[in-house]
Backbone of each chain as ProteinMPNN parsed JSONL, in Angstrom:
{"seq_chain_A": "MDKAEQILAALGGADNIVEIEPCATRLRTEVHDSSKVDEKALKAAGAFGVISSGQVVQVVVGPEADTIATDIEDLM", "coords_chain_A": {"N_chain_A": [[15.617, -81.874, 74.927], [15.973, -83.697, 71.893], [17.868, -86.561, 70.679], [19.227, -85.824, 68.284], [19.242, -83.026, 68.477], [20.746, -82.68, 70.802], [23.202, -83.756, 69.98], [23.886, -82.06, 67.874], [24.135, -79.625, 69.262], [26.286, -80.302, 70.918], [28.27, -80.496, 69.076], [28.915, -77.954, 68.634], [26.97, -76.479, 67.492], [24.87, -75.505, 64.648], [26.22, -73.587, 63.135], [28.823, -74.302, 63.367], [29.223, -76.494, 61.83], [30.662, -77.903, 59.012], [30.254, -80.036, 57.308], [28.171, -82.899, 57.419], [27.992, -86.322, 57.522], [26.443, -89.428, 57.216], [27.48, -92.766, 58.128], [27.629, -96.332, 58.28], [27.949, -96.759, 60.984], [28.492, -94.388, 62.248], [28.585, -90.756, 62.57], [30.144, -88.81, 60.315], [31.737, -85.921, 60.697], [32.612, -82.667, 59.683], [34.049, -79.904, 61.136], [34.17, -76.326, 61.764], [35.546, -75.276, 63.965], [37.241, -77.133, 66.117], [37.54, -76.895, 68.826], [35.147, -76.203, 69.841], [33.725, -78.467, 70.129], [32.113, -80.71, 72.239], [33.026, -83.37, 73.818], [32.184, -84.87, 76.031], [29.514, -84.146, 76.238], [28.601, -85.198, 73.858], [28.817, -87.922, 74.371], [27.056, -88.053, 76.476], [24.771, -87.645, 75.078], [24.395, -90.03, 73.943], [26.34, -91.109, 72.31], [28.6, -93.721, 71.478], [31.25, -93.401, 71.33], [33.859, -91.051, 70.48], [35.795, -89.928, 67.858], [38.34, -87.912, 67.141], [40.082, -86.018, 64.741], [41.909, -83.496, 63.926], [39.923, -81.264, 62.159], [37.987, -83.066, 61.678], [35.447, -84.886, 63.046], [34.39, -87.86, 64.306], [31.452, -89.21, 65.253], [30.405, -91.802, 67.062], [27.598, -93.553, 66.761], [26.284, -95.836, 66.201], [24.105, -98.0, 64.198], [21.96, -96.263, 63.833], [22.848, -94.015, 62.67], [22.24, -92.911, 60.124], [19.571, -92.057, 60.359], [19.775, -90.229, 62.469], [21.484, -88.362, 61.296], [19.839, -87.341, 59.283], [17.874, -86.157, 60.876], [19.434, -84.195, 62.125], [20.185, -82.659, 59.928], [17.709, -81.642, 59.279], [17.418, -79.86, 61.34], [19.191, -77.9, 60.789]], "CA_chain_A": [[16.2, -81.982, 73.587], [16.121, -85.076, 71.435], [19.256, -86.96, 70.443], [19.812, -85.029, 67.201], [19.477, -81.668, 69.004], [21.872, -82.755, 71.744], [24.451, -83.979, 69.242], [24.184, -80.822, 67.144], [24.622, -78.644, 70.241], [27.598, -80.731, 71.403], [29.237, -80.275, 67.996], [29.148, -76.515, 68.534], [25.836, -75.836, 66.819], [24.802, -75.578, 63.179], [27.211, -72.701, 62.52], [30.163, -74.904, 63.436], [29.27, -77.691, 60.984], [30.976, -77.748, 57.588], [29.594, -81.138, 56.623], [27.854, -84.04, 58.276], [27.691, -87.429, 56.61], [26.297, -90.671, 57.981], [28.014, -94.023, 57.627], [26.839, -97.393, 58.914], [28.119, -96.795, 62.44], [28.95, -93.109, 62.815], [28.419, -89.512, 61.83], [31.432, -88.189, 59.985], [31.437, -84.499, 60.731], [33.715, -81.727, 59.578], [33.655, -78.691, 61.855], [35.059, -75.166, 61.586], [36.375, -75.073, 65.154], [37.107, -78.368, 66.896], [37.518, -76.586, 70.27], [33.74, -76.028, 70.247], [33.102, -79.786, 70.231], [32.067, -81.159, 73.627], [32.994, -84.832, 73.758], [31.375, -85.396, 77.142], [28.103, -83.943, 75.893], [28.266, -86.158, 72.792], [28.609, -89.228, 75.015], [25.812, -87.939, 77.254], [23.672, -87.718, 74.105], [24.23, -91.419, 73.52], [27.425, -91.589, 71.448], [29.414, -94.791, 72.075], [32.623, -92.934, 71.319], [34.119, -89.898, 69.614], [37.152, -90.017, 67.333], [38.625, -86.607, 66.543], [41.351, -85.863, 64.056], [41.828, -82.153, 63.355], [38.558, -80.725, 62.075], [37.055, -84.162, 61.411], [34.984, -85.507, 64.288], [33.514, -88.992, 64.036], [30.61, -89.478, 66.412], [29.983, -93.19, 66.891], [26.234, -93.652, 67.304], [25.688, -97.106, 65.802], [23.398, -98.033, 62.91], [20.961, -95.201, 63.687], [23.55, -92.82, 62.178], [21.574, -92.254, 58.977], [18.369, -91.389, 60.867], [20.2, -89.066, 63.259], [22.019, -87.353, 60.361], [18.684, -86.699, 58.643], [17.266, -85.292, 61.897], [20.315, -83.035, 62.332], [20.07, -81.801, 58.738], [16.422, -80.937, 59.392], [17.556, -78.802, 62.351], [20.181, -76.915, 60.342]], "C_chain_A": [[16.24, -83.445, 73.163], [17.597, -85.319, 71.08], [19.937, -86.081, 69.387], [20.142, -83.62, 67.693], [20.676, -81.66, 69.948], [23.19, -82.903, 71.013], [24.854, -82.705, 68.496], [24.752, -79.767, 68.097], [26.037, -78.996, 70.69], [28.683, -80.59, 70.337], [29.499, -78.781, 67.786], [28.059, -75.781, 67.771], [25.966, -75.845, 65.307], [25.89, -74.733, 62.522], [28.609, -73.308, 62.508], [30.321, -76.08, 62.474], [29.614, -77.315, 59.546], [30.186, -78.797, 56.811], [29.293, -82.23, 57.63], [27.361, -85.164, 57.367], [27.546, -88.715, 57.421], [27.017, -91.829, 57.316], [27.287, -95.085, 58.429], [26.882, -97.317, 60.434], [28.332, -95.427, 63.06], [28.519, -91.937, 61.958], [29.827, -88.975, 61.565], [31.165, -86.708, 59.829], [32.701, -83.698, 60.516], [33.251, -80.425, 60.218], [34.637, -77.555, 61.549], [36.048, -75.09, 62.739], [36.216, -76.28, 66.084], [37.099, -78.088, 68.401], [36.086, -76.385, 70.777], [33.023, -77.368, 70.418], [33.226, -80.296, 71.669], [31.889, -82.681, 73.648], [32.106, -85.45, 74.836], [29.897, -85.287, 76.805], [27.676, -84.891, 74.769], [27.983, -87.527, 73.401], [27.323, -89.207, 75.84], [24.595, -88.052, 76.335], [23.493, -89.131, 73.56], [25.313, -91.935, 72.591], [28.229, -92.656, 72.195], [30.878, -94.362, 72.162], [32.748, -91.767, 70.366], [35.574, -90.007, 69.165], [37.431, -88.723, 66.574], [39.998, -86.62, 65.907], [41.285, -84.52, 63.341], [40.391, -81.676, 63.337], [37.526, -81.812, 61.773], [36.724, -84.867, 62.728], [34.036, -86.638, 63.911], [32.767, -89.328, 65.324], [30.001, -90.863, 66.212], [28.633, -93.372, 67.573], [25.571, -94.984, 66.959], [24.867, -96.959, 64.54], [22.291, -96.989, 62.749], [21.57, -93.94, 63.079], [22.794, -92.124, 61.048], [20.329, -91.491, 59.427], [18.74, -90.118, 61.627], [20.725, -87.965, 62.335], [20.888, -86.61, 59.666], [18.018, -85.727, 59.618], [18.105, -84.026, 62.106], [20.203, -82.087, 61.134], [18.761, -81.016, 58.762], [16.513, -79.755, 60.357], [18.439, -77.653, 61.861], [19.6, -75.925, 59.335]], "O_chain_A": [[16.511, -84.327, 73.978], [18.439, -84.425, 71.168], [21.074, -85.648, 69.57], [21.198, -83.079, 67.365], [21.511, -80.756, 69.904], [24.181, -82.264, 71.368], [26.024, -82.324, 68.49], [25.734, -79.097, 67.775], [26.888, -78.117, 70.83], [29.872, -80.566, 70.655], [30.222, -78.396, 66.867], [28.204, -74.604, 67.443], [27.024, -76.151, 64.758], [26.423, -75.108, 61.478], [29.473, -72.886, 61.74], [31.422, -76.608, 62.316], [28.926, -76.497, 58.935], [29.543, -78.5, 55.804], [30.055, -82.458, 58.57], [26.449, -84.985, 56.559], [28.421, -89.053, 58.218], [27.15, -91.872, 56.093], [26.391, -94.747, 59.202], [25.949, -97.762, 61.103], [28.351, -95.309, 64.285], [28.144, -92.089, 60.795], [30.594, -88.724, 62.494], [30.442, -86.293, 58.923], [33.744, -84.005, 61.093], [32.186, -79.906, 59.883], [35.773, -77.788, 61.136], [37.241, -74.867, 62.529], [35.193, -76.431, 66.751], [36.695, -78.952, 69.179], [35.839, -76.395, 71.983], [31.855, -77.404, 70.804], [34.316, -80.307, 72.24], [30.782, -83.203, 73.518], [31.381, -86.415, 74.593], [29.123, -86.211, 77.051], [26.528, -85.335, 74.73], [27.037, -88.21, 73.007], [26.594, -90.197, 75.903], [23.527, -88.497, 76.755], [22.556, -89.4, 72.807], [25.234, -93.071, 72.124], [28.506, -92.518, 73.386], [31.645, -94.893, 72.966], [31.863, -91.518, 69.547], [36.476, -90.16, 69.99], [36.851, -88.464, 65.52], [40.953, -87.162, 66.463], [40.678, -84.41, 62.275], [39.714, -81.677, 64.365], [36.338, -81.524, 61.63], [37.606, -85.371, 63.423], [33.007, -86.409, 63.276], [33.366, -89.68, 66.34], [29.188, -91.073, 65.311], [28.533, -93.349, 68.8], [24.439, -95.242, 67.367], [24.917, -95.921, 63.879], [21.739, -96.838, 61.659], [20.899, -92.913, 62.979], [22.714, -90.896, 61.014], [20.061, -90.397, 58.931], [18.115, -89.071, 61.458], [20.454, -86.784, 62.551], [20.961, -85.395, 59.479], [17.644, -84.617, 59.24], [17.565, -82.928, 62.245], [20.135, -80.869, 61.3], [18.708, -79.868, 58.322], [15.785, -78.772, 60.217], [18.437, -76.569, 62.443], [20.309, -75.035, 58.865]]}, "seq_chain_B": "MTQLDVLSPVPGRIIELAEVPDPVFAQALVGPGLAVDPVRTGPVTAVAPVAGRLVKLHPHAFVVQTDDGAGVLTHLGIDTVQLAGEGFELHVTEGDEVAAGDAVVTWDPAAVETSGRSPVVPVIALEATAGDLTGQRPAGPVDAGDALFTWAR", "coords_chain_B": {"N_chain_B": [[17.472, -117.921, 78.592], [18.777, -117.477, 75.325], [20.758, -118.923, 72.715], [22.464, -117.503, 70.182], [23.61, -118.306, 67.085], [26.058, -116.864, 65.143], [26.814, -116.391, 61.822], [29.465, -116.613, 59.37], [29.532, -114.045, 56.985], [30.942, -114.036, 54.636], [33.419, -115.807, 52.624], [36.807, -116.443, 53.684], [39.484, -115.396, 55.769], [39.623, -115.609, 59.279], [40.038, -112.824, 61.387], [41.092, -111.005, 64.323], [39.01, -108.505, 65.831], [40.51, -106.388, 66.793], [42.51, -106.134, 64.971], [41.449, -104.838, 62.85], [41.622, -102.178, 60.564], [40.443, -99.706, 61.65], [39.363, -97.51, 64.062], [36.822, -97.552, 65.289], [35.787, -100.118, 64.963], [38.005, -101.669, 65.787], [38.26, -100.984, 68.454], [35.94, -101.956, 69.375], [33.692, -100.281, 69.62], [31.022, -100.191, 68.824], [30.244, -102.643, 69.496], [31.175, -106.08, 70.326], [32.816, -108.699, 68.402], [33.872, -110.447, 65.448], [36.21, -110.412, 62.695], [36.388, -110.883, 59.141], [38.784, -111.495, 56.762], [38.316, -111.179, 53.519], [38.208, -113.513, 50.713], [40.06, -112.97, 47.673], [39.144, -113.541, 45.088], [37.572, -112.622, 43.044], [34.116, -111.6, 42.424], [32.115, -111.72, 45.395], [29.446, -113.055, 47.253], [27.876, -111.677, 49.893], [26.312, -113.045, 52.741], [23.416, -113.288, 54.91], [24.168, -113.146, 58.356], [22.618, -114.012, 60.447], [19.183, -115.015, 61.067], [16.449, -112.867, 60.379], [15.189, -109.47, 60.352], [16.067, -107.125, 57.863], [17.077, -104.402, 59.096], [18.659, -102.237, 58.575], [20.033, -101.269, 55.537], [22.66, -100.623, 53.654], [24.615, -100.105, 50.679], [27.2, -101.011, 51.351], [27.081, -102.056, 53.862], [25.16, -103.756, 56.372], [22.437, -104.392, 58.661], [21.097, -107.055, 60.4], [18.306, -107.828, 62.255], [17.251, -109.895, 64.839], [14.235, -111.718, 65.812], [14.058, -111.403, 68.579], [15.38, -109.059, 68.978], [18.165, -108.844, 68.704], [20.815, -107.297, 67.141], [22.85, -107.657, 64.318], [25.654, -106.438, 62.803], [27.04, -106.274, 59.598], [29.838, -105.25, 57.943], [31.076, -104.301, 54.933], [34.171, -104.094, 54.147], [36.437, -101.313, 54.817], [35.853, -97.873, 55.274], [34.283, -97.91, 53.051], [31.95, -96.605, 52.555], [32.584, -94.433, 51.12], [32.66, -95.26, 48.515], [30.169, -95.04, 47.579], [28.285, -96.956, 46.866], [29.063, -97.983, 44.452], [29.893, -100.847, 42.635], [28.648, -102.574, 44.332], [26.131, -104.887, 44.561], [22.839, -105.151, 45.361], [20.706, -107.675, 46.716], [18.391, -107.685, 48.056], [15.888, -105.812, 49.938], [15.707, -103.027, 52.142], [14.168, -103.783, 55.216], [13.264, -106.251, 54.493], [12.61, -109.698, 55.371], [15.009, -112.101, 56.21], [16.6, -115.315, 55.892], [19.177, -116.963, 57.79], [22.138, -117.084, 55.963], [21.045, -116.319, 53.558], [21.43, -114.601, 50.425], [22.724, -111.306, 50.347], [24.31, -109.027, 49.479], [26.291, -108.603, 46.567], [29.695, -108.194, 45.936], [33.084, -107.012, 45.231], [35.841, -107.884, 46.799], [38.539, -107.678, 45.999], [38.498, -105.536, 44.235], [37.808, -103.488, 45.954], [40.1, -103.413, 47.48], [41.925, -102.64, 45.514], [41.07, -100.064, 45.198], [42.309, -98.842, 47.241], [41.434, -99.304, 49.776], [40.761, -101.15, 52.805], [39.431, -104.394, 52.49], [38.391, -105.798, 54.612], [35.963, -107.487, 56.635], [34.109, -106.595, 59.236], [32.108, -108.239, 61.681], [29.586, -107.639, 63.777], [28.256, -107.874, 67.033], [25.797, -106.008, 67.914], [25.81, -103.629, 70.487], [26.284, -105.566, 72.359], [28.105, -107.108, 75.092], [31.55, -108.025, 75.575], [31.648, -110.374, 77.058], [29.32, -111.668, 76.394], [29.719, -113.171, 74.191], [30.672, -116.32, 72.924], [32.64, -119.211, 71.975], [34.199, -118.299, 69.852], [35.39, -118.489, 66.579], [38.584, -119.708, 65.829], [41.556, -117.972, 64.572], [42.079, -118.294, 61.088], [41.098, -120.145, 58.098], [37.769, -119.624, 56.777], [34.446, -120.351, 55.734], [31.683, -118.907, 53.931], [28.769, -118.898, 55.86], [29.734, -120.588, 57.812], [29.947, -120.993, 61.383], [30.706, -118.116, 63.33], [30.724, -117.089, 65.941], [29.011, -117.499, 69.107], [26.234, -115.896, 70.441], [25.157, -115.153, 73.538], [21.973, -114.593, 74.689]], "CA_chain_B": [[18.515, -117.344, 77.73], [18.942, -118.179, 74.057], [22.089, -118.883, 72.124], [22.34, -117.119, 68.785], [24.81, -118.569, 66.283], [26.301, -115.823, 64.133], [27.561, -117.057, 60.756], [30.325, -115.763, 58.549], [28.838, -113.611, 55.77], [31.813, -114.178, 53.457], [34.571, -116.708, 52.785], [38.075, -115.738, 53.852], [40.234, -115.795, 56.961], [39.223, -114.923, 60.505], [41.003, -112.011, 62.133], [40.543, -110.353, 65.512], [38.535, -107.133, 65.59], [41.593, -105.447, 67.125], [43.384, -105.98, 63.797], [40.739, -104.11, 61.796], [42.223, -100.846, 60.481], [39.465, -98.648, 61.903], [39.251, -97.509, 65.529], [35.462, -97.848, 65.77], [35.679, -101.578, 65.043], [39.126, -102.234, 66.544], [38.001, -100.761, 69.885], [34.619, -102.54, 69.664], [32.837, -99.205, 70.13], [29.601, -100.488, 68.602], [29.995, -103.989, 69.987], [32.216, -107.067, 70.062], [32.578, -109.57, 67.252], [35.071, -110.926, 64.767], [36.265, -109.899, 61.329], [36.829, -111.831, 58.122], [39.541, -110.943, 55.637], [37.659, -111.994, 52.497], [38.988, -114.007, 49.572], [40.209, -111.977, 46.584], [39.072, -114.352, 43.86], [36.482, -112.125, 42.219], [32.925, -111.205, 43.182], [31.71, -112.533, 46.547], [28.102, -112.696, 47.723], [27.773, -111.681, 51.353], [25.043, -113.628, 53.17], [22.944, -112.865, 56.23], [24.814, -113.933, 59.411], [21.555, -114.545, 61.315], [17.848, -114.826, 60.495], [15.755, -111.726, 60.963], [14.756, -108.421, 59.436], [17.127, -106.192, 57.466], [16.618, -103.102, 59.609], [19.456, -101.236, 57.861], [20.703, -101.825, 54.365], [23.45, -99.739, 52.807], [25.342, -100.994, 49.754], [28.451, -101.516, 51.912], [26.891, -102.492, 55.248], [23.756, -104.048, 56.697], [22.135, -104.893, 60.009], [19.97, -107.977, 60.51], [17.827, -107.882, 63.643], [16.473, -111.104, 65.087], [12.916, -111.489, 66.41], [14.174, -110.951, 69.974], [16.01, -107.743, 69.051], [19.622, -108.849, 68.575], [21.235, -106.722, 65.863], [24.19, -108.038, 63.879], [26.136, -105.571, 61.727], [28.071, -106.752, 58.681], [30.375, -104.067, 57.259], [31.897, -104.837, 53.842], [35.331, -103.239, 53.909], [36.605, -100.139, 55.683], [35.699, -96.6, 54.542], [33.637, -98.214, 51.777], [30.859, -95.651, 52.339], [33.09, -93.478, 50.122], [32.451, -95.795, 47.163], [28.799, -94.626, 47.228], [27.5, -98.048, 46.307], [29.594, -98.491, 43.189], [30.485, -102.166, 42.765], [27.877, -103.364, 45.301], [24.828, -105.238, 43.98], [21.942, -105.603, 46.432], [19.743, -108.721, 46.341], [17.266, -107.564, 48.988], [15.461, -104.444, 50.193], [15.619, -102.748, 53.574], [12.885, -104.203, 55.768], [13.0, -107.659, 54.144], [12.974, -110.786, 56.283], [15.969, -113.01, 55.592], [17.074, -116.463, 56.662], [20.636, -117.003, 57.875], [22.704, -117.666, 54.751], [20.461, -115.721, 52.35], [22.272, -113.617, 49.747], [22.361, -109.902, 50.625], [25.034, -108.095, 48.601], [27.464, -109.115, 45.853], [30.728, -107.154, 45.832], [34.38, -107.567, 44.857], [36.862, -107.443, 47.757], [39.792, -107.302, 45.326], [38.308, -104.192, 43.679], [37.867, -102.559, 47.094], [41.517, -103.297, 47.829], [42.556, -101.855, 44.448], [40.708, -98.653, 45.405], [43.124, -98.318, 48.335], [40.746, -99.49, 51.054], [40.787, -102.513, 53.318], [38.159, -105.107, 52.281], [38.071, -106.603, 55.799], [34.536, -107.466, 56.959], [33.752, -106.783, 60.646], [30.767, -108.764, 61.983], [29.486, -107.058, 65.114], [27.068, -108.076, 67.871], [25.565, -104.619, 68.308], [25.496, -103.31, 71.88], [26.567, -106.681, 73.26], [29.385, -106.96, 75.783], [32.463, -109.083, 75.14], [31.334, -111.596, 77.779], [28.133, -112.321, 75.828], [30.109, -113.99, 73.039], [31.482, -117.506, 73.212], [32.87, -120.09, 70.835], [34.767, -117.583, 68.708], [36.174, -119.312, 65.675], [39.982, -119.255, 65.886], [42.149, -117.431, 63.351], [42.249, -119.319, 60.069], [40.128, -120.053, 57.008], [36.349, -119.737, 57.096], [33.581, -120.285, 54.558], [30.411, -118.229, 54.195], [27.82, -119.809, 56.492], [30.335, -121.224, 58.99], [29.694, -120.228, 62.62], [31.802, -117.245, 63.778], [30.655, -117.061, 67.403], [27.662, -117.659, 69.644], [25.849, -114.727, 71.24], [24.204, -115.52, 74.59], [20.987, -113.51, 74.774]], "C_chain_B": [[18.635, -118.166, 76.452], [20.363, -117.998, 73.545], [21.925, -118.618, 70.636], [23.657, -117.391, 68.063], [24.912, -117.506, 65.192], [27.26, -116.405, 63.094], [28.448, -116.068, 59.995], [29.573, -115.354, 57.286], [29.643, -113.862, 54.499], [32.871, -115.243, 53.711], [35.859, -115.902, 52.919], [38.83, -116.294, 55.033], [39.778, -114.955, 58.141], [40.362, -114.053, 61.014], [40.301, -111.405, 63.351], [40.053, -108.963, 65.13], [39.654, -106.12, 65.82], [42.513, -105.201, 65.935], [42.715, -105.208, 62.668], [41.256, -102.666, 61.753], [41.198, -99.718, 60.572], [39.189, -98.654, 63.401], [37.861, -97.873, 66.044], [35.284, -99.357, 65.931], [36.768, -102.158, 65.939], [38.907, -102.079, 68.053], [36.62, -101.266, 70.29], [33.639, -101.497, 70.187], [31.355, -99.485, 69.906], [29.251, -101.919, 69.007], [31.145, -104.921, 69.649], [31.874, -107.9, 68.83], [33.877, -110.136, 66.734], [35.098, -110.253, 63.403], [36.767, -110.998, 60.405], [37.569, -111.053, 57.038], [39.112, -111.768, 54.421], [38.609, -112.456, 51.387], [38.996, -112.937, 48.479], [40.132, -112.693, 45.242], [37.929, -113.904, 42.97], [35.274, -111.823, 43.072], [32.535, -112.229, 44.248], [30.302, -112.092, 46.925], [28.063, -112.825, 49.239], [26.381, -112.158, 51.733], [24.683, -113.135, 54.57], [23.575, -113.749, 57.308], [23.829, -114.549, 60.404], [20.231, -114.367, 60.565], [17.2, -113.617, 61.168], [15.37, -110.717, 59.903], [15.953, -107.517, 59.131], [16.7, -104.785, 57.877], [17.423, -101.959, 59.016], [20.103, -101.921, 56.68], [21.335, -100.69, 53.581], [24.123, -100.662, 51.787], [26.515, -101.699, 50.443], [28.287, -102.051, 53.338], [25.418, -102.783, 55.485], [23.633, -104.587, 58.118], [20.933, -105.821, 59.899], [19.595, -108.047, 61.98], [16.928, -109.097, 63.815], [15.137, -110.732, 65.732], [13.018, -110.97, 67.846], [15.057, -109.713, 70.11], [17.528, -107.714, 69.0], [19.992, -108.331, 67.184], [22.66, -107.126, 65.53], [24.55, -107.177, 62.663], [27.197, -106.295, 60.91], [28.548, -105.543, 57.886], [31.375, -104.548, 56.206], [33.04, -103.883, 53.5], [35.302, -102.004, 54.794], [36.58, -98.876, 54.817], [35.011, -96.803, 53.193], [32.384, -97.37, 51.536], [31.268, -94.671, 51.232], [32.899, -93.968, 48.69], [31.024, -95.53, 46.682], [28.031, -95.723, 46.482], [28.049, -98.631, 45.021], [30.29, -99.835, 43.401], [29.766, -103.056, 43.777], [26.481, -103.612, 44.723], [23.94, -105.842, 45.066], [20.949, -106.639, 45.907], [18.452, -108.619, 47.143], [16.954, -106.085, 49.178], [15.405, -104.247, 51.701], [14.223, -103.104, 54.075], [12.549, -105.654, 55.458], [13.344, -108.585, 55.315], [13.946, -111.703, 55.541], [16.226, -114.191, 56.516], [18.593, -116.354, 56.754], [21.162, -117.698, 56.624], [22.105, -117.132, 53.457], [21.406, -114.669, 51.763], [21.783, -112.205, 50.027], [23.006, -108.953, 49.617], [26.146, -108.847, 47.882], [28.429, -107.95, 45.634], [32.054, -107.821, 45.523], [35.466, -107.055, 45.811], [38.161, -107.005, 47.09], [39.685, -105.894, 44.75], [38.351, -103.139, 44.784], [39.326, -102.325, 47.472], [42.256, -102.442, 46.79], [42.25, -100.364, 44.616], [41.457, -98.053, 46.587], [42.488, -98.484, 49.702], [40.877, -100.95, 51.513], [39.438, -103.177, 53.057], [37.71, -105.94, 53.48], [36.606, -106.388, 56.219], [34.322, -107.67, 58.468], [32.307, -107.297, 60.762], [30.553, -108.502, 63.473], [28.164, -107.423, 65.787], [26.757, -106.727, 68.515], [25.123, -104.512, 69.763], [25.606, -104.508, 72.812], [27.819, -106.326, 74.069], [30.227, -108.181, 75.434], [32.113, -110.42, 75.79], [30.115, -112.336, 77.257], [28.502, -113.3, 74.712], [30.976, -115.156, 73.484], [31.745, -118.241, 71.9], [33.426, -119.386, 69.618], [35.626, -118.519, 67.876], [37.62, -118.81, 65.705], [40.464, -118.724, 64.538], [42.367, -118.569, 62.355], [41.138, -119.202, 59.05], [38.684, -120.259, 57.47], [35.568, -119.653, 55.788], [32.334, -119.482, 54.926], [29.449, -119.258, 54.782], [28.399, -120.592, 57.651], [30.055, -120.361, 60.227], [30.93, -119.415, 62.993], [31.889, -117.23, 65.299], [29.197, -117.266, 67.805], [27.398, -116.499, 70.599], [24.794, -115.192, 72.247], [23.269, -114.337, 74.817], [20.135, -113.669, 76.011]], "O_chain_B": [[18.601, -119.396, 76.488], [21.063, -117.05, 73.901], [21.32, -119.413, 69.917], [24.686, -116.794, 68.378], [23.975, -117.285, 64.426], [28.361, -116.849, 63.422], [28.206, -114.861, 59.986], [29.033, -116.21, 56.586], [29.08, -113.896, 53.404], [33.189, -115.551, 54.859], [35.991, -114.821, 52.345], [38.827, -117.5, 55.28], [39.574, -113.747, 58.02], [41.512, -114.49, 61.067], [39.075, -111.31, 63.394], [40.598, -108.322, 64.231], [39.736, -105.111, 65.12], [43.213, -104.19, 65.884], [43.34, -104.949, 61.64], [41.322, -102.002, 62.788], [41.101, -98.881, 59.675], [38.821, -99.688, 63.956], [37.737, -98.446, 67.127], [34.703, -99.818, 66.913], [36.496, -103.036, 66.758], [39.318, -102.936, 68.835], [36.177, -101.033, 71.415], [32.848, -101.781, 71.086], [30.519, -99.066, 70.707], [28.105, -102.349, 68.875], [31.984, -104.61, 68.803], [30.772, -107.807, 68.289], [34.852, -110.286, 67.47], [34.132, -109.603, 63.002], [37.472, -111.915, 60.825], [37.05, -110.089, 56.476], [39.498, -112.931, 54.299], [39.665, -111.865, 51.162], [38.08, -112.121, 48.371], [40.965, -112.469, 44.363], [37.372, -114.707, 42.222], [35.369, -111.787, 44.299], [32.615, -113.437, 44.03], [29.997, -110.899, 46.919], [28.196, -113.915, 49.795], [25.388, -111.742, 51.136], [25.531, -112.635, 55.31], [23.529, -114.974, 57.196], [24.167, -115.495, 61.117], [20.166, -113.661, 59.559], [17.38, -113.378, 62.362], [15.24, -111.044, 58.723], [16.744, -107.188, 60.016], [16.05, -104.07, 57.114], [16.938, -100.83, 58.953], [20.654, -103.015, 56.802], [20.649, -99.901, 52.931], [24.194, -101.871, 52.005], [26.793, -102.862, 50.148], [29.271, -102.459, 53.954], [24.541, -102.155, 54.892], [24.57, -105.148, 58.688], [19.886, -105.439, 59.377], [20.44, -108.29, 62.841], [15.982, -109.308, 63.056], [14.929, -109.591, 66.143], [12.173, -110.191, 68.286], [15.445, -109.348, 71.22], [18.127, -106.664, 69.229], [19.536, -108.866, 66.173], [23.569, -106.965, 66.345], [23.857, -107.184, 61.646], [28.14, -106.861, 61.465], [27.747, -104.882, 57.226], [32.402, -105.136, 56.545], [32.891, -102.984, 52.671], [34.295, -101.69, 55.43], [37.209, -98.823, 53.761], [35.139, -95.969, 52.296], [31.814, -97.407, 50.446], [30.423, -94.148, 50.505], [32.968, -93.175, 47.752], [30.704, -95.766, 45.517], [27.235, -95.444, 45.586], [27.563, -99.657, 44.545], [31.176, -99.95, 44.248], [30.218, -104.167, 44.054], [25.744, -102.671, 44.432], [24.243, -106.899, 45.619], [20.419, -106.506, 44.804], [17.522, -109.393, 46.921], [17.653, -105.217, 48.655], [15.097, -105.175, 52.448], [13.222, -102.771, 53.441], [11.657, -106.232, 56.078], [14.228, -108.304, 56.124], [13.725, -112.038, 54.378], [16.095, -114.095, 57.736], [19.227, -115.73, 55.903], [20.688, -118.776, 56.264], [22.593, -117.45, 52.373], [22.086, -113.947, 52.492], [20.585, -111.927, 49.956], [22.314, -108.163, 48.975], [26.864, -109.636, 48.497], [28.032, -106.868, 45.203], [32.156, -109.048, 45.546], [35.954, -105.936, 45.658], [38.815, -106.071, 47.556], [40.658, -105.14, 44.769], [38.863, -102.037, 44.584], [39.738, -101.198, 47.748], [43.105, -101.623, 47.142], [43.05, -99.509, 44.235], [41.265, -96.88, 46.907], [42.937, -97.883, 50.678], [41.077, -101.855, 50.703], [38.4, -102.593, 53.368], [36.752, -106.706, 53.375], [36.084, -105.274, 56.168], [34.35, -108.808, 58.935], [31.412, -106.852, 60.043], [31.245, -109.065, 64.321], [27.095, -107.299, 65.191], [27.361, -106.346, 69.517], [24.203, -105.197, 70.209], [25.085, -104.478, 73.927], [28.508, -105.354, 73.76], [29.704, -109.227, 75.05], [32.255, -111.473, 75.169], [29.883, -113.49, 77.62], [27.699, -114.153, 74.335], [31.884, -115.007, 74.301], [31.155, -117.935, 70.864], [33.175, -119.798, 68.485], [36.474, -119.242, 68.398], [37.852, -117.605, 65.615], [39.86, -118.992, 63.499], [42.786, -119.664, 62.729], [40.326, -118.28, 59.112], [38.423, -120.979, 58.434], [35.979, -118.968, 54.851], [31.973, -119.39, 56.099], [29.329, -120.365, 54.258], [27.648, -121.205, 58.41], [29.94, -119.14, 60.122], [32.05, -119.926, 62.982], [32.971, -117.342, 65.875], [28.285, -117.215, 66.979], [28.226, -116.169, 71.448], [23.686, -115.573, 71.869], [23.713, -113.225, 75.101], [19.247, -112.853, 76.257]]}, "name": "protein", "num_of_chains": 2, "seq": "MDKAEQILAALGGADNIVEIEPCATRLRTEVHDSSKVDEKALKAAGAFGVISSGQVVQVVVGPEADTIATDIEDLMMTQLDVLSPVPGRIIELAEVPDPVFAQALVGPGLAVDPVRTGPVTAVAPVAGRLVKLHPHAFVVQTDDGAGVLTHLGIDTVQLAGEGFELHVTEGDEVAAGDAVVTWDPAAVETSGRSPVVPVIALEATAGDLTGQRPAGPVDAGDALFTWAR"}
């Protein structure tokens, strides 16, 4: 799996994503069910960190966030 | 080993990254650096902190990568992605080569603050470790183009 596929899977798959938006350093993701998010798998996929607050999960991936977000949207 | 001087992109006051009101920067998740609390005296033109190629250019943030692959992120304010570029005037295009001190974006820190967001500008040595940085400028006033820190490469 490439990085985008790994991150999407670790976020609980396409069905769990409400919205995914890139910023300069991170993917701001809103999920339906935050219990389906696998933080360890996100870090294994290359995330520098994960900041969760309720259904909003920020996956810190660095400046490649916009490219990864586009790749994830292509997979959805 | 080379020593890369990283310059302040904006005039203002130096603050520690730990004081930036955003956990990604405060915890140095994308790298160490410093932040500048910019002046609120009207529009400010943010300049390139190092020479290199603009590998990423958003209205509110940009990355300049040097010839040897050092990436420096300048982020203009916190949560400013939500402004969708409004109030940010770009002087360059993604992929352009810039010299340190070249104009990149003109924006208004006071307007960002009025919108309820922090205008603080983190300047990050991407994927560096804290020990790679030396000569951090102490807390206090800084002008655009003044050295912020030196990155040992």
